Structures are given as C-alpha cells and as structure tokens.
C-alpha positions as CSV (number, residue, x, y, z in Angstrom):
1,X,102.4,35.9,205.8
2,X,106.2,36.2,205.5
3,X,106.1,39.9,206.4
4,X,103.5,41.4,208.8
5,X,103.1,43.4,211.9
6,X,105.8,41.5,213.8
7,X,107.4,38.2,214.5
8,X,110.6,36.5,213.5
9,X,111.2,35.1,210.1
10,X,111.7,31.4,210.1
11,X,115.3,31.3,208.8
12,X,118.3,29.3,209.9
13,X,120.8,31.2,207.8
14,X,121.7,34.6,209.3
15,X,121.8,37.7,207.1
16,X,124.1,39.6,209.4
17,X,127.7,39.5,210.5
18,X,128.8,39.8,206.9
19,X,132.2,41.0,205.8
20,X,132.3,44.7,205.3
21,X,133.2,46.1,201.8
22,X,133.5,49.5,200.2
23,X,130.3,48.7,198.2
24,X,128.3,47.8,201.2
25,X,129.5,51.0,203.0
26,X,128.4,53.1,200.0
27,X,125.0,51.3,200.0
28,X,124.5,52.2,203.6
29,X,125.2,55.9,202.8
30,X,122.6,55.7,200.1
31,X,120.2,54.2,202.5
32,X,120.7,57.0,205.0
33,X,120.1,59.6,202.2
34,X,117.0,57.7,201.1
35,X,115.5,58.0,204.5
36,X,115.5,61.8,203.9
37,X,113.8,61.5,200.5
38,X,110.2,61.0,199.6
39,X,110.1,59.1,196.3
40,X,107.1,56.9,195.4
41,X,107.8,53.2,195.0
42,X,106.7,53.2,191.4
43,X,109.0,56.1,190.5
44,X,112.0,54.5,192.2
45,X,111.5,51.1,190.5
46,X,110.9,52.6,187.1
47,X,114.1,54.6,187.4
48,X,116.3,51.7,188.3
49,X,114.7,49.3,185.7
50,X,115.5,51.8,182.9
51,X,119.2,51.8,183.7
52,X,119.5,48.3,185.3
53,X,121.6,46.7,182.5
54,X,123.8,49.8,182.3
55,X,124.7,49.7,186.0
56,X,125.4,46.0,186.0
57,X,122.1,44.4,187.2
58,X,121.2,41.1,185.7
59,X,117.8,39.6,185.1
60,X,117.9,37.6,188.3
61,X,118.9,40.7,190.3
62,X,115.8,42.5,188.9
63,X,113.6,39.5,189.7
64,X,114.7,39.6,193.4
65,X,114.4,43.4,193.5
66,X,110.8,43.2,192.2
67,X,110.0,40.4,194.8
68,X,111.4,42.5,197.6
69,X,109.5,45.6,196.4
70,X,106.2,43.7,196.4
71,X,106.5,43.4,200.2
72,X,106.7,47.1,200.8
73,X,103.7,49.5,201.4
74,X,103.2,53.0,200.1
75,X,103.9,54.6,203.5
76,X,107.3,52.9,203.6
77,X,108.5,55.2,200.9
78,X,107.6,58.5,202.7
79,X,110.2,60.9,204.0
80,X,111.6,59.7,207.3
81,X,110.8,56.0,206.6
82,X,112.9,53.1,205.3
83,X,111.3,50.4,203.1
84,X,112.8,47.4,204.9
85,X,111.8,43.9,203.9
86,X,112.2,41.0,206.4
87,X,110.9,38.2,204.3
88,X,112.4,34.8,205.0
89,X,114.9,33.1,202.7
90,X,112.5,30.2,202.2
91,X,109.7,32.5,201.0
92,X,112.0,34.4,198.7
93,X,113.3,31.1,197.3
94,X,109.8,30.0,196.7
95,X,108.8,33.3,195.0
96,X,111.9,33.5,192.8
97,X,112.8,29.9,192.2
98,X,116.3,30.6,193.3
99,X,118.5,28.2,195.3
100,X,119.8,29.6,198.6
101,X,123.2,30.2,197.1
102,X,121.7,32.0,194.1
103,X,119.5,34.1,196.4
104,X,122.5,35.2,198.4
105,X,124.5,35.9,195.2
106,X,121.8,38.2,193.7
107,X,121.2,39.9,197.1
108,X,124.9,40.6,197.4
109,X,125.1,42.0,193.9
110,X,122.2,44.3,194.5
111,X,123.9,45.6,197.6
112,X,127.4,46.0,196.0
113,X,125.8,48.0,193.1
114,X,124.1,50.2,195.7
115,X,120.4,49.6,195.1
116,X,119.7,47.9,198.4
117,X,121.5,47.9,201.8
118,X,121.6,45.2,204.5
119,X,120.3,46.3,207.9
120,X,121.4,43.4,210.1
121,X,120.0,42.7,213.5
122,X,122.3,41.9,216.5
123,X,121.5,38.2,216.2
124,X,121.7,38.2,212.4
125,X,118.0,37.4,211.9
126,X,115.4,39.4,209.8
127,X,112.4,40.7,211.7
128,X,110.2,43.8,212.0
129,X,107.2,45.5,213.6
130,X,104.5,47.8,212.2
131,X,102.2,50.1,214.2
132,X,98.4,50.2,214.0
133,X,98.7,52.5,210.9
134,X,101.0,50.1,209.2
135,X,104.2,52.1,209.6
136,X,107.4,50.3,210.3
137,X,108.5,50.8,213.9
138,X,111.6,48.7,213.9
139,X,112.9,46.3,211.3
140,X,116.0,44.4,210.1
141,X,116.5,42.9,206.7
142,X,116.8,44.2,203.1
143,X,116.7,48.0,203.0
144,X,115.4,49.5,199.8
145,X,116.1,53.1,200.8
146,X,119.0,53.4,198.3
147,X,116.4,53.3,195.5
148,X,114.9,56.5,196.9
149,X,118.2,58.2,197.2
150,X,119.3,57.3,193.7
151,X,116.0,57.8,191.8
152,X,117.0,61.2,190.5
153,X,120.5,59.9,189.6
154,X,119.0,57.0,187.7
155,X,116.5,59.3,185.9
156,X,119.4,61.6,184.7
157,X,121.4,58.6,183.6
158,X,118.4,57.3,181.7
159,X,118.1,60.7,179.9
160,X,121.8,60.5,179.0
161,X,121.5,57.0,177.8
162,X,118.4,57.9,175.7
163,X,120.2,60.9,174.2
164,X,123.2,58.7,173.5
165,X,121.0,56.1,171.8
166,X,119.3,58.7,169.7
167,X,122.6,60.2,168.7
168,X,123.9,56.7,167.8
169,X,120.8,56.1,165.7
170,X,121.3,59.4,163.9
171,X,124.9,58.7,163.2
172,X,124.1,55.2,161.9
173,X,121.6,56.7,159.5
174,X,124.2,59.3,158.3
175,X,126.7,56.5,157.9
176,X,124.2,54.5,155.8
177,X,123.5,57.5,153.5
178,X,127.3,58.1,153.0
179,X,127.9,54.4,152.5
180,X,125.3,54.1,149.8
181,X,126.4,57.2,148.0
182,X,130.1,56.0,148.0
183,X,129.1,52.6,146.7
184,X,126.9,54.1,144.0
185,X,129.7,56.4,142.9
186,X,132.4,53.8,142.8
187,X,130.2,51.3,141.0
188,X,129.2,53.9,138.4
189,X,132.8,54.9,137.8
190,X,134.0,51.3,137.4
191,X,131.0,50.5,135.3
192,X,131.6,53.5,133.1
193,X,135.3,52.6,132.6
194,X,136.3,56.0,134.1
195,X,140.0,56.1,134.8
196,X,140.9,57.0,138.3
197,X,142.1,55.6,141.6
198,X,138.9,53.5,141.9
199,X,140.7,50.3,142.9
200,X,142.3,52.1,145.8
201,X,139.1,53.9,146.8
202,X,137.2,50.6,146.6
203,X,139.7,49.0,148.9
204,X,139.4,51.9,151.4
205,X,135.6,51.5,151.2
206,X,135.8,47.8,152.0
207,X,138.1,48.5,154.9
208,X,135.5,51.0,156.3
209,X,132.7,48.5,155.8
210,X,134.7,46.0,157.9
211,X,134.7,48.6,160.7
212,X,130.9,48.9,160.8
213,X,129.6,47.9,164.2
214,X,128.5,44.4,164.6
215,X,127.1,45.3,168.0
216,X,126.6,48.4,170.1
217,X,129.2,51.1,169.5
218,X,129.6,54.4,171.4
219,X,128.7,57.6,169.7
220,X,132.3,58.8,169.8
221,X,133.4,55.8,167.8
222,X,130.4,56.2,165.4
223,X,131.3,59.8,164.9
224,X,134.8,58.9,163.9
225,X,133.6,56.3,161.6
226,X,131.2,58.8,160.0
227,X,134.0,61.2,159.5
228,X,136.1,58.6,157.7
229,X,133.1,57.7,155.5
230,X,132.6,61.4,154.7
231,X,136.3,61.9,153.9
232,X,136.1,59.0,151.5
233,X,132.8,60.4,150.1
234,X,134.6,63.7,149.4
235,X,137.3,61.8,147.5
236,X,134.8,59.9,145.3
237,X,132.3,62.8,144.9
238,X,134.2,65.9,145.9
239,X,131.4,68.5,145.3
240,X,127.7,68.4,145.6
241,X,124.7,70.6,145.0
242,X,125.1,73.6,142.7
243,X,128.9,73.3,142.9
244,X,128.7,69.9,141.2
245,X,126.7,71.4,138.3
246,X,128.8,74.6,137.9
247,X,132.1,72.6,137.9
248,X,130.7,70.2,135.4
249,X,129.8,73.2,133.2
250,X,133.2,74.6,133.7
251,X,134.8,71.3,132.8
252,X,133.0,71.1,129.5
253,X,133.5,74.8,128.6
254,X,137.2,74.7,129.4
255,X,137.7,71.4,127.7
256,X,139.1,69.7,130.8
257,X,139.4,65.9,130.7
258,X,139.7,65.3,134.4
259,X,136.7,65.2,136.8
260,X,138.9,66.0,139.8
261,X,139.1,69.5,141.4
262,X,141.1,70.7,144.4
263,X,142.2,73.8,146.3
264,X,145.7,75.1,146.1
265,X,146.6,73.7,149.6
266,X,145.3,70.3,148.5
267,X,147.5,70.4,145.4
268,X,150.5,71.5,147.5
269,X,149.9,68.6,149.9
270,X,150.3,66.2,146.9
271,X,153.6,67.9,146.0
272,X,151.9,69.3,142.8
273,X,151.8,72.9,141.4
274,X,149.2,74.9,139.6
275,X,150.5,76.0,136.3
276,X,151.3,79.7,136.0
277,X,148.4,81.7,134.5
278,X,145.7,79.2,135.3
279,X,142.4,80.6,136.5
280,X,140.5,79.1,139.4
281,X,136.8,78.3,139.7
282,X,134.7,79.2,142.7
283,X,132.7,76.8,144.8
284,X,130.4,77.8,147.6
285,X,129.8,76.2,151.0
286,X,126.6,77.0,152.9
287,X,126.7,76.1,156.6
288,X,125.1,76.9,159.9
289,X,126.4,77.3,163.4
290,X,125.1,77.7,166.9
291,X,125.5,81.1,168.6
292,X,127.3,80.9,171.9
293,X,126.2,83.1,174.8
294,X,128.7,85.9,175.1
295,X,128.1,87.1,178.6
296,X,126.1,86.4,181.7
297,X,123.0,88.3,180.4
298,X,123.1,86.2,177.3
299,X,123.3,83.0,179.3
300,X,120.5,84.0,181.5
301,X,118.0,84.4,178.7
302,X,119.2,81.5,176.5
303,X,116.2,79.4,177.4
304,X,113.9,82.3,176.4
305,X,115.2,82.3,172.8
306,X,114.0,79.9,170.2
307,X,116.3,77.3,168.8
308,X,116.1,79.0,165.4
309,X,117.3,82.3,167.0
310,X,120.4,80.5,168.3
311,X,121.4,79.3,164.8
312,X,123.1,81.5,162.2
313,X,123.8,80.6,158.6
314,X,126.9,81.5,156.8
315,X,128.5,81.2,153.3
316,X,132.1,80.6,152.4
317,X,133.7,80.5,149.0
318,X,136.7,78.5,147.9
319,X,138.8,78.6,144.7
320,X,139.6,75.3,143.1
321,X,141.5,74.1,140.1
322,X,140.9,71.2,137.8
323,X,143.6,68.5,137.8
324,X,144.3,69.4,134.1
325,X,145.5,72.8,135.5
326,X,148.0,71.2,137.9
327,X,151.3,69.6,137.3
328,X,152.8,66.8,139.3
329,X,149.7,64.9,140.2
330,X,149.6,61.1,140.0
331,X,148.3,59.6,136.8
332,X,145.2,58.4,138.5
333,X,143.8,62.0,138.6
334,X,143.6,62.0,134.8
335,X,140.9,60.1,132.9
336,X,141.7,57.7,130.1
337,X,142.0,59.7,126.9
338,X,140.3,56.9,125.1
339,X,136.6,57.6,125.0
340,X,134.3,54.9,126.4
341,X,132.8,52.9,123.6
342,X,129.5,54.2,122.3
343,X,126.6,52.1,123.5
344,X,124.2,51.0,120.8
345,X,120.9,52.9,120.7
346,X,117.8,51.1,122.2
347,X,120.1,48.9,124.3
348,X,120.1,49.4,128.1
349,X,123.4,50.3,129.8
350,X,123.7,47.7,132.5
351,X,124.9,49.6,135.5
352,X,122.5,52.5,134.8
353,X,119.5,50.2,134.2
354,X,120.3,48.3,137.4
355,X,120.3,51.6,139.3
356,X,116.9,52.7,138.1
357,X,115.3,49.3,138.2
358,X,116.0,49.0,141.9
359,X,114.2,52.3,142.9
360,X,110.9,51.5,144.4
361,X,108.9,54.0,142.4
362,X,106.7,52.5,139.8
363,X,107.6,53.3,136.2
364,X,105.2,52.5,133.3
365,X,106.8,52.4,129.8
366,X,104.2,53.4,127.3
367,X,103.5,56.2,124.8
368,X,105.7,59.0,123.7
369,X,105.5,61.4,126.7
370,X,107.5,61.3,129.9
371,X,105.7,62.6,133.1
372,X,105.0,61.9,136.7
373,X,101.3,61.5,137.6
374,X,100.8,62.3,141.3
375,X,97.2,60.8,141.7
376,X,98.5,57.3,141.0
377,X,102.1,58.0,142.1
378,X,103.6,56.6,138.9
379,X,106.2,57.7,136.4
380,X,105.3,57.2,132.7
381,X,108.2,56.9,130.3
382,X,108.6,56.1,126.5
383,X,110.6,53.0,126.0
384,X,114.4,53.2,125.5
385,X,113.9,52.4,121.8
386,X,112.5,55.9,121.2
387,X,115.7,57.6,122.2
388,X,118.7,58.1,119.9
389,X,121.1,57.8,122.8
390,X,120.3,55.6,125.8
391,X,122.0,58.1,128.1
392,X,119.3,60.6,127.2
393,X,116.7,58.0,128.2
394,X,118.3,57.7,131.6
395,X,118.5,61.5,131.9
396,X,114.8,61.9,131.3
397,X,114.0,59.0,133.6
398,X,116.0,60.6,136.4
399,X,114.1,63.9,135.8
400,X,110.7,62.2,136.2
401,X,111.8,60.2,139.2
402,X,112.9,63.5,140.8
403,X,109.4,64.8,140.4
404,X,108.1,61.7,142.2
405,X,110.3,62.5,145.2
406,X,108.1,65.6,145.9
407,X,105.3,63.3,147.2
408,X,104.3,63.8,150.8
409,X,105.4,60.3,151.8
410,X,108.8,60.9,150.3
411,X,110.5,64.3,150.6
412,X,107.2,66.3,150.8
413,X,108.5,69.1,148.6
414,X,105.8,71.8,147.9
415,X,106.4,75.1,146.2
416,X,102.7,76.0,146.2
417,X,99.9,75.8,143.5
418,X,101.6,74.6,140.3
419,X,100.4,75.5,136.9
420,X,102.4,75.3,133.7
421,X,104.6,78.4,133.4
422,X,104.1,79.8,136.8
423,X,106.9,80.2,139.4
424,X,105.9,77.1,141.4
425,X,106.1,75.0,138.2
426,X,109.4,76.5,137.3
427,X,110.9,75.8,140.7
428,X,109.9,72.2,140.5
429,X,111.3,71.8,137.0
430,X,114.6,73.3,138.1
431,X,114.9,70.9,140.9
432,X,114.0,67.9,138.7
433,X,116.6,68.9,136.0
434,X,119.3,69.5,138.6
435,X,118.6,66.1,140.1
436,X,119.1,64.6,136.7
437,X,122.4,66.4,136.4
438,X,123.5,65.2,139.9
439,X,122.5,61.6,139.2
440,X,124.2,61.8,135.8
441,X,127.4,62.8,137.6
442,X,127.1,59.7,139.7
443,X,126.1,57.3,136.9
444,X,128.1,58.7,134.1
445,X,125.6,60.2,131.6
446,X,125.9,63.9,132.4
447,X,128.6,64.6,129.8
448,X,126.2,63.4,127.1
449,X,123.2,65.4,128.4
450,X,124.8,68.6,129.8
451,X,124.0,70.8,126.8
452,X,120.4,69.7,127.0
453,X,120.4,70.2,130.8
454,X,121.8,73.7,130.5
455,X,119.3,74.8,127.9
456,X,116.4,73.4,129.9
457,X,117.5,75.1,133.1
458,X,118.1,78.4,131.2
459,X,114.5,78.3,130.0
460,X,113.0,77.9,133.5
461,X,115.4,80.3,135.1
462,X,114.0,83.0,132.9
463,X,110.7,82.5,134.6
464,X,112.5,83.3,137.9
465,X,114.6,86.1,136.5
466,X,113.8,88.3,139.5
467,X,115.4,85.7,141.8
468,X,119.1,85.8,141.0
469,X,119.9,83.1,143.5
470,X,117.2,80.6,142.4
471,X,119.6,78.0,141.1
472,X,121.5,78.1,144.4
473,X,118.3,77.8,146.5
474,X,116.9,74.9,144.6
475,X,120.2,73.0,144.2
476,X,119.9,71.9,147.8
477,X,116.4,70.4,147.2
478,X,117.8,68.7,144.1
479,X,120.7,67.3,146.1
480,X,118.2,65.9,148.6
481,X,116.2,64.3,145.8
482,X,119.4,62.8,144.3
483,X,120.5,61.4,147.6
484,X,117.0,60.0,148.2
485,X,117.0,58.2,144.9
486,X,120.5,56.8,145.4
487,X,119.6,55.5,148.8
488,X,116.4,53.9,147.5
489,X,118.3,52.2,144.7
490,X,121.0,50.9,147.1
491,X,118.3,49.6,149.4
492,X,116.5,47.9,146.5
493,X,119.6,46.2,145.3
494,X,120.5,45.2,148.8
495,X,117.1,43.6,149.2
496,X,117.5,41.7,145.9
497,X,120.9,40.4,147.0
498,X,119.5,39.2,150.3
499,X,116.7,37.3,148.5
500,X,119.2,35.7,146.1
501,X,121.3,34.6,149.0
C-alpha cells in the first residue's frame, strides 16, 4: 500500500525545500488551527466542495483533494490529530491520471488557496508511522488539517452563496414579470394607434433588454436592472390596481383625452405648470416595511417574534393631475385627437386576438353564454360574431379568463363556498371584472367597456355594502390576475416565436 504503518514512499522528486510564499504561510496557520478542531472528514469535504469553484478550485484540484482524502482514516480528523497523507507521486499519478507536472501544479494550487498545507521532512521525502491503534505518530507529506480549520468558514460562505443565488433567482423572476408587462403595454399602445412617446419608450425598452445578463450577474447589478425596468414600467403603465380603475373613471367623467397622470413635482420637473383652479385626483399606495429593533431589549427578543410581527403595513395617498390639466408638457403626453377607426363587428382585432390566443387556458367557443367551468378547467365563450362590438367580446373573455386564474394550480384564489348572490360569489365577480378593466387598460378596450364595467361592479358592490373598502381589497387580487394573464400570454407568444425560428 502507498500509505501504511510506516516506511518511505518510493519517490525520487522531493516535496520539501520549496520556496516560501504568503499563501503557503497562511496554509500552515490553517493547519495549526485545524489540529485544534474536531471536524469529521465528510463534513470537511462537503463544505469545501460546495464552495470550491467560488474559492478558485478547479476540477483537477478537487480530484487530487478527493484522492488525498481517501488515504485518511476517521481518527486522523479528531482533535489533536493532523490528517497527513504520505502517498507517493507515482501512486497519485496512477490514481488521478495526472502527469508529474500536473500533479505538482494542482497540489501547489490547493496549498496556495489554503485547503492543504505541505509538511516537509528534513530530507524532502514523504513518510509516516501509525501506532497499533492506527493513529499517526509522525508523518510528512500533504497536510489536510486546513480543511478542518476552514469547514465552518466554508459552510458560512455556502449559506451566503445560496442566499445570493436565491436572491438572484427572485430578482430575475421580477425582471421577467416587469419585462413582459412593459412589452405588452407598448405593443398594445402601438397596435391601438395610441399617440404617445411609444417610439422612445420602445427604444429604452430594447436598451434594457440588451443589458439582460447573458451569464451570472451579481444581485446588486440585477437589483439595479430591476429598478430600471420598474422605472420604465411606471412610465408605460403609471398606475395599477384600484388606482388604475379610479383614474380611468375620472378620465372619462372629466372628459380628459390624455391617459397620463403625474404629481405636481413630476410636472415641475418637466418645466410644466398645473393650470390654476384645476382639481387633483387621489391615488393610494399600500406598502409594508420591516420594524427595526429600537433598543437592546427589542434586539434581544427579535428572534422570539414571528416574521409577521416584524412587518407593519402602511398607506400613503398622493394627488395627481391629468396631462390635460397641465400646461407646457411635450406633445407626446397628449393623445391623437383623431379617434381610432372603428373595427368592423365580428372581426377580431389582431393585437387583442393574439394576446388572448397565446394564453394557455383552454377556451371553447360555443353557445350564447360565457362562463368558466372549474371541473374541466375550461372557459366557454360565444363567438365574436354574437357581439356588436369586438371590444366587448374581449372584455367578456378577459372576465372569464380571470375566473380561471382562481384555480389551485394557478393563483389559488378562494373566498369560501360560492353560491350565486352570496358574498363569496360577489367577491370573485368583482375580481374578475376589475381584471377585465386592467387588461383593457393594457390592450386598449377599456374606454369602450368602462360604462358596462362600472355598472357591473356597482351591482356586486351592493352585495358587499357593509364593506366600504371591498373594491380596494379585491383590486390587489385583480392586479395579480391581470399580471398572471399578461405573463402567460407573453410566455405563449415567446414559445411560438421560438418554434417559428
């Protein structure tokens, strides 16, 4: 055997008398610390393998490290012991398939990185002795003690890397959602001939797409990229949730022709002024924040409090003005006064039809009723020819698809036992209708269906008349449903594009 109770290894190339470096000195310090630690071999090797690539270890380095580890015994990793390997170069070359120069190169890198140390004998040869119990009495060769010393360090590093990886994955998902919503809004605006700075916004969007990571990107860079996408998303779809609906209602009631709203500071930043006497509209922001420990007593019992207890929710309101109430804005903030040409009845509107066709929820066109049937997970719709205006057709289709998002394998929305006319039924109907409104804002059919939307919502809000904030509560669910359908449509169209390519 290459390593046993004693004897010299049959090597001609000495391992000692090497040039000292800072890396080797640090490795020896780790080896001395490792002698005072008691870390099982399995734990030590799992720890280093999890972070090997991050600390600079290559595949060949890990192969040599595994080969060295195979020569050690359990008692070598006990406190007060050093797991030293005195296997010969020829044996290590045979086991790894390395040339002598490659073997030396990998061993040197392991030592410089600080996962092994060299314990050189006076004559530069590797050798060792074990006692009757198999414990190393004296040995010279490759010292694996640094693995014991650094196991806890590597485990912490692995936890940090895992947290970073999970954060990056979460940021990438958020970027994907924002990207899909921006694309859908720009395409809908351009397809609906809505006047606005859409060419400029589209150019900004393409610039951001070029910045998407082609390989691994740190969370800090992803967070900045997400912030840029969200800033652009605010420009193409400034308001969401119930604010979207309320501002749309206000636009129609006041006769505004612009879809753009902004705060007074935002208008001032554009060197524009709100006309004297104009009245603002209110938008509401709901957020949450983490409570910080205020004193030592708080900090001492933070771990005893639940995560929910450390979160508080807050509400802020802002006053905004429509672009039609503001003087000095660029022309791009005002829509084309010429109405979009009426689309013939019974004819699909291309960009709307493409949006709905791409959603992976089965729709069956038959009969005269529109409904979602949960047992078969299908939407049933009358054909477009049964609608006087095709935009009404898409509004109803959006409503029924919104119902389909409540399925357990989608958004898992459940308001309890639902029967026609009860509160659970009313809540779901409000969510579905608001979803239709929000999708209409994205696709361009809300202006034609808003009166119908408002009447329908008023009818079901009467069922919840004891809950004055019902529309605010359920607008969040409707926004989630709208976002889900937009994301599924974007994914479907991306898949079709890939197949065509």
